[in-house]
C-alpha positions as CSV (number, residue, x, y, z in Angstrom):
1,M,32.3,45.8,51.6
2,R,34.4,45.6,48.6
3,R,32.9,46.2,45.4
4,V,33.9,44.6,41.9
5,L,33.5,46.5,38.8
6,Q,33.1,44.2,35.9
7,N,33.3,47.2,33.5
8,P,35.2,50.1,34.7
9,P,34.0,53.3,32.9
10,T,36.6,55.0,30.6
11,L,37.5,58.2,32.4
12,L,38.6,60.2,29.5
13,A,36.2,61.1,26.6
14,S,37.3,62.0,23.4
15,S,38.7,65.3,21.9
16,A,35.3,65.3,19.8
17,T,32.9,65.6,22.7
18,L,35.3,67.3,25.6
19,H,36.9,70.6,24.5
20,F,39.6,71.4,27.3
21,S,42.6,73.4,26.7
22,K,45.8,71.4,26.9
23,P,47.2,73.4,30.3
24,L,43.6,72.8,32.1
25,L,43.7,69.1,31.0
26,I,47.6,68.9,32.2
27,T,46.3,70.6,35.6
28,S,43.4,68.6,35.9
29,L,45.4,65.2,35.3
30,N,48.3,66.2,37.8
31,K,45.8,66.4,40.5
32,F,45.3,62.9,40.5
33,K,48.9,61.6,40.3
34,P,49.3,61.1,44.3
35,L,46.1,58.7,44.0
36,S,47.7,56.8,41.5
37,K,50.4,55.6,43.5
38,N,47.9,53.3,45.2
39,P,47.9,49.8,43.9
40,S,44.7,49.5,43.8
41,L,43.9,52.4,41.6
42,R,47.0,52.4,39.7
43,W,44.8,50.5,37.0
44,L,42.7,53.6,36.5
45,F,45.8,55.3,35.2
46,T,47.8,53.4,33.3
47,S,45.4,51.1,30.9
48,T,41.6,50.5,30.8
49,S,42.2,46.9,31.3
50,L,40.4,45.2,34.4
51,P,41.5,45.0,37.6
52,P,43.8,42.5,39.6
53,P,41.8,39.6,41.3
54,E,40.6,40.1,44.8
55,W,41.4,37.7,47.6
56,I,38.5,36.6,49.3
57,D,37.6,35.3,53.0
58,P,34.9,32.9,54.0
59,F,33.1,35.4,55.7
60,I,32.7,39.3,55.6
61,D,33.4,41.9,58.7
62,L,29.8,44.1,58.9
63,S,30.5,45.8,61.9
64,D,30.9,49.2,60.6
65,I,26.9,49.2,59.5
66,P,24.8,49.9,62.3
67,S,22.1,47.5,61.3
68,T,24.7,44.6,61.9
69,A,26.6,45.9,64.6
70,H,25.4,42.7,66.5
71,Q,26.5,40.3,64.3
72,N,30.1,41.0,63.2
73,L,30.7,38.1,61.1
74,H,28.9,37.2,57.9
75,P,29.0,34.3,55.6
76,S,30.3,35.3,52.0
77,P,28.0,35.1,49.3
78,W,31.0,33.8,47.6
79,L,31.5,30.7,49.4
80,T,27.6,28.8,48.3
81,Q,28.7,29.5,44.3
82,I,32.1,27.9,45.1
83,L,30.5,25.0,47.0
84,N,28.3,24.9,44.3
85,L,31.2,24.0,41.6
86,L,32.5,21.3,43.7
87,D,30.4,18.7,42.0
88,G,32.8,15.9,41.2
89,S,32.3,16.5,37.4
90,S,35.5,16.1,34.8
91,N,35.4,19.5,34.0
92,M,35.3,21.1,37.9
93,E,38.4,22.6,37.8
94,S,38.0,24.4,34.8
95,N,34.8,25.6,35.8
96,L,36.2,27.1,39.1
97,T,38.5,28.7,36.7
98,S,36.2,30.2,34.8
99,F,34.3,31.5,37.5
100,C,36.9,33.0,39.8
101,D,38.4,34.9,36.4
102,K,34.8,36.1,35.4
103,F,34.2,37.6,38.8
104,L,38.1,38.9,39.6
105,I,38.3,36.6,42.6
106,K,41.1,34.3,44.4
107,L,40.5,32.1,47.2
108,S,42.7,32.6,50.1
109,T,44.0,30.0,52.9
110,T,41.3,30.7,54.8
111,F,38.9,30.2,52.2
112,V,40.0,27.1,51.1
113,S,40.9,25.6,54.5
114,F,37.1,26.8,55.7
115,V,35.2,24.5,52.5
116,L,37.6,21.6,53.2
117,R,35.7,21.0,56.5
118,S,32.2,21.7,55.3
119,N,29.9,19.3,55.4
120,E,29.5,18.5,51.6
121,V,33.3,18.2,50.9
122,Q,33.9,16.2,54.1
123,K,31.9,13.6,52.6
124,N,33.9,13.1,49.5
125,P,37.6,13.0,49.9
126,D,38.4,13.1,46.0
127,V,36.4,16.3,45.4
128,A,38.7,17.6,48.4
129,L,41.9,16.2,47.1
130,R,40.9,18.1,43.3
131,F,39.6,21.1,45.0
132,F,42.8,21.4,47.3
133,S,45.4,20.8,43.9
134,W,43.6,23.3,42.2
135,A,43.5,25.8,44.5
136,G,47.8,25.7,45.0
137,K,47.7,26.6,41.7
138,Q,46.6,30.0,42.0
139,K,48.9,32.7,41.3
140,K,50.8,33.9,44.1
141,Y,49.7,31.7,46.6
142,S,50.8,29.0,48.7
143,H,48.7,26.6,51.4
144,N,49.4,27.1,54.8
145,L,49.4,24.1,57.9
146,E,45.3,24.7,58.2
147,C,44.9,24.1,54.5
148,Y,46.9,20.7,55.1
149,V,45.5,19.9,58.3
150,S,41.6,20.5,57.2
151,L,42.5,17.8,53.8
152,V,44.0,15.5,56.6
153,D,40.8,15.8,58.6
154,V,38.8,15.1,55.6
155,L,40.9,12.1,54.5
156,A,41.2,10.3,57.8
157,N,37.0,10.8,58.0
158,N,36.7,8.5,55.2
159,G,39.6,6.2,56.0
160,G,42.0,7.3,53.2
161,V,45.0,6.1,55.1
162,D,47.5,6.2,52.0
163,S,46.2,9.9,50.8
164,V,47.0,10.8,54.3
165,K,50.4,9.5,53.8
166,L,50.9,11.6,50.5
167,V,49.8,14.8,52.4
168,F,51.7,14.3,55.7
169,N,54.8,13.9,53.9
170,E,53.7,17.2,51.7
171,F,54.1,19.2,54.5
172,K,56.1,17.9,57.8
173,E,59.3,19.5,55.8
174,M,58.1,22.6,55.5
175,G,58.3,24.5,58.6
176,F,55.1,25.3,59.6
177,L,54.3,26.4,63.4
178,M,51.8,24.4,65.4
179,N,49.4,25.7,67.5
180,V,47.1,23.7,70.1
181,Y,44.2,23.5,67.9
182,L,45.9,21.9,64.7
183,S,47.8,20.0,66.8
184,N,44.9,18.5,68.0
185,S,43.1,17.9,64.9
186,L,46.6,16.2,63.5
187,I,46.9,13.7,66.6
188,K,42.9,12.5,66.3
189,S,43.2,12.1,62.4
190,F,46.4,10.0,62.6
191,G,45.2,8.6,65.9
192,N,41.7,6.9,64.3
193,L,43.9,5.6,61.3
194,G,46.6,3.9,63.7
195,M,49.6,6.3,62.2
196,V,51.5,5.9,65.1
197,E,54.6,7.1,63.9
198,E,53.0,10.7,62.5
199,V,51.2,11.1,65.8
200,L,54.2,10.7,67.8
201,W,55.7,13.2,64.9
202,V,53.1,15.9,65.6
203,W,53.9,15.5,69.6
204,R,57.4,16.1,69.1
205,K,56.5,19.2,67.0
206,M,54.3,20.2,69.7
207,K,57.2,20.1,72.1
208,E,60.0,21.7,69.7
209,N,57.1,25.0,69.2
210,G,56.5,25.0,72.9
211,I,53.0,24.4,73.0
212,E,51.3,22.6,76.3
213,P,49.9,19.5,75.6
214,S,46.2,20.1,76.9
215,L,44.0,17.3,78.1
216,F,42.2,16.9,74.8
217,S,45.8,16.5,73.5
218,F,46.4,13.6,75.6
219,N,43.2,11.7,74.8
220,F,43.9,12.0,71.3
221,L,47.2,10.8,72.0
222,L,45.9,7.7,73.9
223,N,43.5,7.0,71.6
224,G,45.8,6.7,68.7
225,L,48.0,4.8,70.8
226,V,45.1,2.2,71.6
227,C,43.6,2.3,68.3
228,S,47.3,0.8,66.8
229,K,47.3,-2.0,69.9
230,F,50.6,0.5,71.4
231,F,49.3,-0.6,74.5
232,E,52.7,-0.1,76.4
233,S,53.3,3.4,75.3
234,A,49.4,4.2,76.0
235,E,49.9,2.7,79.7
236,R,53.0,5.1,79.8
237,V,51.3,8.0,78.8
238,F,48.5,7.1,80.9
239,E,50.8,7.1,83.9
240,V,52.1,10.7,82.9
241,M,48.8,11.6,83.2
242,E,47.8,10.6,86.6
243,N,51.1,11.6,88.1
244,G,51.1,14.8,86.1
245,V,49.3,18.0,86.3
246,I,46.9,17.3,83.9
247,G,44.9,13.9,85.3
248,P,42.9,11.5,83.2
249,D,39.2,12.4,82.8
250,V,36.6,9.6,82.1
251,V,37.3,10.3,78.3
252,S,40.3,8.9,79.1
253,Y,39.3,5.7,81.4
254,N,37.0,4.8,78.3
255,I,39.4,4.7,75.9
256,M,42.1,2.4,77.8
257,I,38.9,0.4,79.2
258,K,37.8,0.1,75.6
259,G,41.5,-0.7,74.3
260,Y,41.5,-3.7,76.8
261,S,38.2,-5.3,76.3
262,E,38.8,-5.4,72.8
263,V,42.2,-7.5,72.9
264,G,40.0,-9.5,75.4
265,K,42.0,-8.1,78.3
266,T,38.8,-8.0,80.4
267,Q,40.4,-8.1,84.2
268,K,43.0,-5.2,83.2
269,A,39.8,-3.2,82.0
270,F,38.0,-3.6,85.6
271,E,41.1,-2.8,87.1
272,K,41.0,0.8,85.2
273,F,37.4,0.9,86.1
274,K,38.2,0.7,90.0
275,A,40.7,2.7,89.6
276,M,38.1,5.4,88.6
277,E,36.6,5.3,91.8
278,L,39.8,6.1,93.4
279,R,40.4,9.1,91.7
280,N,36.9,10.5,92.4
281,V,36.3,10.3,88.4
282,A,32.7,8.9,87.6
283,P,31.8,6.3,85.3
284,D,29.2,7.2,82.3
285,K,27.1,5.4,80.0
286,I,30.2,4.6,77.9
287,T,32.0,3.2,80.4
288,Y,29.5,0.6,81.5
289,M,28.3,0.1,78.2
290,T,31.9,-1.0,77.1
291,L,32.4,-3.3,79.6
292,I,29.2,-4.8,79.5
293,Q,30.0,-5.6,75.5
294,A,33.1,-6.9,76.8
295,C,31.5,-9.3,79.5
296,Y,29.3,-10.5,76.8
297,A,31.6,-11.3,74.6
298,N,33.5,-13.4,77.4
299,G,30.2,-15.7,78.0
300,E,30.0,-13.4,81.5
301,F,26.5,-12.9,81.5
302,S,26.2,-12.8,85.4
303,S,28.5,-9.6,85.1
304,C,26.6,-8.1,82.6
305,L,23.7,-7.9,84.7
306,G,25.6,-6.6,87.6
307,L,27.2,-3.7,85.6
308,Y,23.3,-3.2,84.3
309,N,21.9,-3.1,88.2
310,E,24.8,-0.7,89.2
311,M,23.6,2.0,86.1
312,D,20.1,1.3,87.1
313,E,21.1,2.1,90.6
314,K,23.4,5.5,89.4
315,G,20.3,6.8,87.3
316,L,22.7,6.6,84.2
317,E,20.9,6.3,81.0
318,I,20.6,2.9,79.4
319,P,20.9,2.8,76.3
320,P,18.8,0.0,74.1
321,H,22.1,-1.5,73.1
322,V,23.1,-2.1,76.6
323,Y,19.4,-4.1,77.3
324,S,20.2,-5.7,74.2
325,L,23.2,-7.3,75.3
326,V,22.1,-7.5,79.0
327,I,18.7,-9.5,78.2
328,G,20.7,-11.4,75.0
329,G,23.1,-12.7,77.6
330,L,20.5,-14.1,80.3
331,C,18.6,-15.8,77.7
332,K,21.8,-17.2,76.4
333,D,22.4,-18.4,79.9
334,G,19.2,-19.8,80.3
335,K,18.0,-17.5,82.6
336,R,14.8,-16.6,80.3
337,V,13.0,-15.3,83.8
338,E,15.7,-12.9,84.6
339,G,15.6,-12.0,81.3
340,Y,11.9,-11.2,80.8
341,T,12.3,-9.3,84.0
342,V,15.3,-6.7,82.6
343,F,12.8,-6.5,79.6
344,E,9.8,-5.4,81.5
345,N,11.9,-2.5,83.4
346,M,13.4,-1.7,79.7
347,I,9.8,-0.8,78.8
348,S,8.6,0.9,81.9
349,E,11.6,2.9,81.4
350,G,10.0,4.1,78.1
351,C,12.9,2.7,76.0
352,K,11.5,0.5,72.9
353,A,12.5,-3.3,72.5
354,N,13.9,-4.3,69.2
355,V,13.8,-7.1,67.1
356,A,16.9,-8.5,68.6
357,I,15.5,-8.3,72.2
358,Y,12.3,-10.1,70.8
359,T,14.5,-12.6,69.1
360,S,16.7,-13.2,72.0
361,L,13.4,-14.0,74.3
362,I,11.6,-16.0,72.1
363,D,14.8,-18.3,71.5
364,A,15.5,-18.3,75.2
365,N,11.7,-20.0,75.7
366,A,11.8,-22.2,72.6
367,K,14.9,-23.8,73.4
368,C,13.6,-24.7,77.0
369,G,10.6,-26.2,75.4
370,N,7.8,-23.3,76.1
371,M,6.9,-22.7,72.4
372,G,3.7,-21.6,73.5
373,E,5.0,-18.5,75.7
374,A,7.8,-18.2,72.4
375,M,4.7,-17.8,69.9
376,L,3.1,-15.3,72.5
377,L,6.1,-13.0,72.4
378,F,6.2,-13.7,68.6
379,E,3.0,-12.2,68.0
380,R,3.3,-9.5,70.9
381,M,6.6,-8.3,68.7
382,K,4.6,-8.2,65.6
383,R,1.5,-6.3,67.5
384,E,3.9,-3.6,68.6
385,G,5.1,-2.7,64.9
386,F,8.4,-4.8,64.7
387,E,8.6,-6.7,61.5
388,P,10.4,-10.3,62.0
389,D,13.5,-10.9,60.4
390,E,15.0,-14.0,58.8
391,V,16.9,-14.7,62.6
392,T,14.1,-14.5,64.1
393,Y,11.5,-16.8,61.6
394,G,14.7,-19.3,62.2
395,V,14.4,-19.3,65.8
396,I,10.5,-20.0,65.5
397,V,11.2,-23.2,63.0
398,H,13.7,-24.4,65.0
399,G,11.6,-24.3,68.3
400,L,9.1,-26.0,66.3
401,C,11.0,-28.6,65.0
402,K,12.4,-29.2,68.6
403,S,9.1,-29.1,69.9
404,G,7.8,-31.7,67.0
405,R,5.4,-29.3,65.3
406,F,6.8,-29.9,61.5
407,D,3.7,-28.7,60.3
408,E,3.7,-25.5,61.6
409,A,7.4,-25.1,60.8
410,L,6.9,-26.2,57.0
411,E,4.2,-23.5,57.1
412,Y,6.6,-20.7,58.2
413,M,8.9,-21.5,55.8
414,E,6.4,-21.8,52.7
415,F,5.8,-17.7,54.3
416,C,8.9,-16.8,54.1
417,N,9.8,-17.9,50.9
418,G,6.6,-16.2,49.7
419,N,7.2,-13.0,51.1
420,G,10.4,-12.1,50.6
421,V,12.2,-13.5,53.8
422,A,15.3,-14.5,53.3
423,V,15.4,-18.4,53.9
424,N,19.0,-19.6,54.7
425,A,20.6,-22.9,55.7
426,M,19.8,-22.4,59.6
427,F,16.0,-22.9,58.6
428,Y,16.6,-25.6,56.1
429,S,19.5,-27.4,58.8
430,S,16.5,-27.4,61.7
431,L,14.1,-28.7,59.2
432,I,16.2,-31.3,58.2
433,D,17.4,-32.6,61.2
434,G,14.0,-32.3,63.4
435,L,12.5,-34.5,60.1
436,G,15.5,-36.9,60.5
437,K,15.0,-37.4,64.5
438,C,11.5,-38.2,64.3
439,G,11.9,-40.8,61.5
440,R,10.7,-38.6,58.3
441,V,14.0,-39.5,56.5
442,D,12.0,-38.8,52.7
443,E,10.6,-36.1,53.8
444,A,14.0,-34.8,55.5
445,E,15.7,-35.5,52.0
446,K,13.1,-33.5,50.1
447,V,13.9,-30.5,52.3
448,F,17.3,-30.7,51.2
449,D,16.6,-31.1,47.6
450,E,14.7,-28.0,47.5
451,M,17.0,-26.0,49.3
452,V,19.7,-26.9,46.7
453,K,16.8,-26.0,43.5
454,K,16.4,-22.8,45.2
455,G,20.2,-21.9,45.2
456,C,20.8,-21.9,48.7
457,P,24.0,-23.8,49.1
458,P,23.9,-26.7,52.0
459,D,26.3,-25.9,54.6
460,S,28.4,-28.3,56.7
461,Y,24.9,-28.2,59.4
462,C,22.6,-29.2,56.7
463,Y,25.0,-32.2,55.3
464,N,25.6,-33.4,58.7
465,A,21.8,-33.4,59.7
466,L,20.7,-35.2,56.4
467,I,23.8,-37.9,57.1
468,H,22.5,-38.5,60.4
469,A,18.8,-39.1,59.2
470,L,20.2,-41.4,56.8
471,T,22.2,-43.4,59.2
472,K,19.8,-43.8,61.6
473,G,17.3,-44.7,59.0
474,G,19.5,-47.6,57.9
475,K,20.6,-45.6,54.7
476,T,24.6,-45.9,55.4
477,D,25.3,-46.1,51.4
478,E,23.2,-42.8,50.7
479,A,24.9,-41.2,54.2
480,L,28.1,-41.6,52.3
481,A,27.7,-41.3,48.8
482,L,26.3,-37.5,50.4
483,Y,29.6,-37.7,52.4
484,K,31.8,-37.8,49.3
485,R,29.2,-35.0,47.5
486,M,30.3,-32.5,50.3
487,E,34.2,-33.0,49.0
488,V,32.8,-32.5,45.5
489,D,30.8,-29.4,46.4
490,G,33.6,-27.4,48.2
491,C,32.0,-28.0,51.9
492,D,34.3,-29.1,54.6
493,Q,33.8,-32.3,56.4
494,T,33.7,-31.8,59.9
495,V,34.6,-34.3,63.1
496,Y,30.7,-34.5,63.5
497,T,31.1,-36.1,60.0
498,Y,33.2,-38.5,60.2
499,T,31.6,-39.2,64.2
500,I,28.0,-40.1,62.7
501,L,29.4,-42.4,59.7
502,I,31.6,-44.4,62.0
503,S,28.7,-45.2,64.6
504,G,26.4,-45.9,61.7
505,L,29.0,-47.9,59.9
506,F,30.0,-50.0,63.7
507,R,26.4,-50.4,63.9
508,E,25.7,-52.3,60.5
509,H,29.5,-54.2,61.7
510,R,31.4,-52.3,58.9
511,N,34.3,-52.2,61.2
512,E,37.2,-52.1,58.6
513,E,35.0,-49.2,56.9
514,A,34.8,-47.5,60.0
515,L,38.8,-47.6,61.0
516,T,39.1,-46.0,57.2
517,L,37.0,-43.1,57.6
518,W,39.2,-42.8,60.9
519,D,42.3,-42.5,59.2
520,A,41.0,-40.5,56.4
521,M,39.7,-38.2,59.4
522,I,43.6,-37.6,61.0
523,D,45.6,-37.5,57.3
524,K,43.0,-34.6,56.6
525,G,44.4,-33.2,60.0
526,I,40.6,-33.2,61.8
527,T,41.4,-33.5,65.2
528,P,39.1,-35.9,67.1
529,T,37.1,-35.1,69.9
530,A,36.2,-37.5,73.0
531,A,32.7,-38.3,71.0
532,A,34.1,-39.2,68.1
533,F,36.5,-41.7,69.9
534,R,33.6,-42.7,72.5
535,A,32.2,-43.8,68.5
536,M,34.8,-45.5,67.6
537,S,36.1,-47.2,71.3
538,T,32.2,-48.4,71.2
539,G,32.6,-49.8,68.1
540,L,35.6,-51.7,68.5
541,C,34.6,-52.9,72.0
542,L,31.3,-54.0,71.0
543,S,33.3,-56.1,67.9
544,G,36.1,-57.3,70.4
545,K,38.9,-55.3,69.8
546,V,39.7,-53.6,72.8
547,A,43.2,-53.5,72.5
548,R,42.5,-51.7,69.3
549,A,40.7,-48.8,70.7
550,C,43.3,-48.8,73.6
551,K,46.1,-48.2,70.6
552,I,44.1,-45.5,68.9
553,L,43.3,-44.0,72.5
554,D,47.5,-43.6,73.2
555,E,47.9,-42.2,69.4
556,M,45.3,-39.6,70.6
557,A,47.3,-38.1,73.3
558,P,50.0,-36.4,71.3
559,M,47.5,-34.4,69.3
560,G,46.5,-33.0,72.8
561,V,43.0,-34.7,73.0
562,I,42.8,-37.1,76.3
563,P,39.2,-38.0,76.6
564,E,39.0,-37.9,80.6
565,T,36.4,-40.6,80.6
566,A,37.5,-43.0,77.8
567,F,38.0,-45.7,79.6
568,D,34.8,-45.4,81.8
569,D,32.8,-45.1,78.8
570,M,34.7,-48.5,77.7
571,V,34.3,-50.2,80.7
572,N,30.5,-49.5,80.6
573,V,29.8,-50.3,77.1
574,L,31.8,-54.1,77.5
575,C,29.6,-54.7,80.9
576,K,26.1,-53.2,79.0
577,A,27.3,-55.9,76.7
578,G,27.6,-58.6,78.6
579,R,31.5,-58.9,78.3
580,I,32.3,-59.0,81.8
581,K,35.6,-60.8,81.4
582,E,36.8,-58.0,78.6
583,A,36.0,-55.5,81.1
584,C,37.8,-56.9,83.6
585,K,41.0,-57.2,81.7
586,L,40.4,-53.8,80.7
587,A,40.6,-52.8,84.3
588,D,43.5,-54.6,84.9
589,G,45.2,-53.0,82.0
590,I,44.4,-49.6,83.2
591,V,45.7,-50.1,86.5
592,D,48.8,-51.7,85.5
593,R,49.4,-49.0,83.2
594,G,49.1,-46.4,86.1
595,R,46.2,-44.6,84.0
596,D,44.2,-44.5,86.9
597,I,44.0,-45.0,90.8
598,P,42.4,-48.5,91.6
599,G,39.6,-47.3,94.0
600,H,38.2,-45.3,90.7
601,V,38.9,-48.1,88.6
602,R,36.4,-50.3,90.9
603,T,34.0,-48.0,91.6
604,V,33.6,-47.7,87.9
605,L,33.2,-51.4,87.6
606,I,31.1,-51.5,90.4
607,N,28.7,-48.7,88.7
608,A,28.9,-50.2,85.1
609,L,28.0,-53.8,86.5
610,R,24.8,-52.6,88.4
611,K,23.6,-50.1,85.8
612,A,23.9,-53.6,82.9
613,G,21.8,-55.5,85.5
614,N,24.1,-57.8,87.2
615,A,23.9,-56.7,90.8
616,E,25.2,-60.1,91.7
617,L,28.9,-59.7,90.8
618,A,28.3,-55.9,91.4
619,L,28.2,-57.1,95.5
620,K,30.7,-59.2,94.9
621,L,33.4,-56.9,93.7
622,M,32.1,-54.6,96.7
623,H,32.3,-56.6,99.4
624,S,36.1,-57.8,98.1
625,K,39.3,-56.4,98.0
626,I,39.6,-57.0,94.0
627,G,41.6,-54.0,92.3
628,I,42.2,-52.5,95.9
629,G,43.4,-55.5,98.3
630,Y,47.0,-57.5,97.9
631,D,47.8,-60.9,98.2
632,R,51.1,-62.3,99.1
633,M,53.1,-64.9,98.2
634,G,56.0,-65.7,100.4
635,S,57.9,-62.4,100.2
636,V,56.3,-61.0,96.8
637,K,53.1,-58.5,97.7
638,K,50.9,-58.9,94.7
639,R,47.2,-57.1,93.7
640,V,44.8,-58.9,93.8
641,K,43.5,-58.8,89.7
642,F,39.6,-57.6,88.5
643,R,39.8,-60.6,86.4
644,I,39.6,-62.5,89.6
645,L,36.0,-61.7,89.7
646,I,35.2,-64.3,86.5
647,D,37.8,-66.6,87.5
648,S,36.9,-67.1,91.1
């Protein structure tokens, strides 16, 4: 080990204390002349100044000491001291300089690179940049490629794309020689940031330097291309792997499957999954979890269950996240029993449940009206030490409202308010909707006002729930005022908002106002739904404006909205209202315009008459050739009109 002398001794004493003869003194000094040629000792013979600084490395070789022969390299004592100085303070650089000057040391490129890769610096990109800049200013020092790569690694791990580009632009023209380790590190860093051009630059440099890419190199390249959404390039690289010496492994396949899944190409992801079997590459838990996530996102919950069963059969470890997706998917699909079975399997395997899993099961039971089982699961969840969150309480409140247990729902609302549980708009919309549907409109309004007072901004669901309650309770003017308030508060009016109001206005025979609202909806660019047209057509048909309803239906076609059962609904409404003549006229118009085949229209009209209690006309139509038969008048063949049903 080198030893730094802080206060080098003076070798020549004064003539007052030492009495050497001149020839003896000269002879003595001449003996040391060969030593003076050694650079590290030259300072002894030239002056009494401090020795030159010593380059230090992160490890010290102690192999020549017998007691440490089995451990050749030991961390340098300087390492901890330098790391302690990297505190990010404003005087960090001056502290580093003072320390190195005091102990006559300079940091080597190996030391700088090692510090940049340390855990302490990896978490702080600003400190890494400042330290890198400071180290580069040392005398007779220049960063090597390893230093640059270490800095890129720090910045990439913290998402600093702009900083990485600056560092890359600095070293790419320096002509450094690449090696496999540094190339892989750069490809990984650039790939994770989606910097495709930089990834390809490294790949070209590897070829120029005669470096054969390894499996890791290919996988890092694949990941970079997939992260950047360059799927065609990734596919070409994958084909090279499949046809080359270095074949794809499970990581390669997982990268491709993940990429396809993220952009919604689930079928291609499954093709790669099947190809794994052909190449005898065993899928791992990451493969299955990625596919299960993709299926869950697409609503293919039965596929989630099938993949889960495969994992179970193969004895693979099933992560808690997979259980959450499978159970949540089954519950969303209304298969609460199957979801509960998977839940029990999870518990038997020693895997702990979580709040999300319990919430999914509670929600599934609540939605199918099994509120008793939902509350039992809720209590079990709390007994097992899981603290329900705002989503869980929201599900409970919604379920209780749906079951008509409003007082209990209000109690849970009060509990949440008093215990710091965030009460969001979903809580309030559930209560407002439930109270409104059972006729407790005044209470629904109070809940809405309380929501506003507590600083929770109402969303479209809350407004729509109260508007629906008000129109149902005959308070259409208040509902219209709330509709205008939505616009003032900056809350989006939805197609459901207009559907509710149009239906309410028609019920009060305020037809022109309803038509004005419909036009306002179209002018705002809100696309009507089948339900919206049903509300409009029902009101118009009942007010005797069937032709206007048909005209509006024609206007909807260019918008891409073509309600399949529009005419069926109109015929049903007219028959139910006893307006059989208008129903027959509408049926003739449908057939004459070629909108539907006569046989289907005839069936619709027969069913509408039967449901309206007019069995006599239904039987008459069924046993006649009206609608589907023809009469001849000389050489002219004419279809028997539906209106004959009333005229005859």
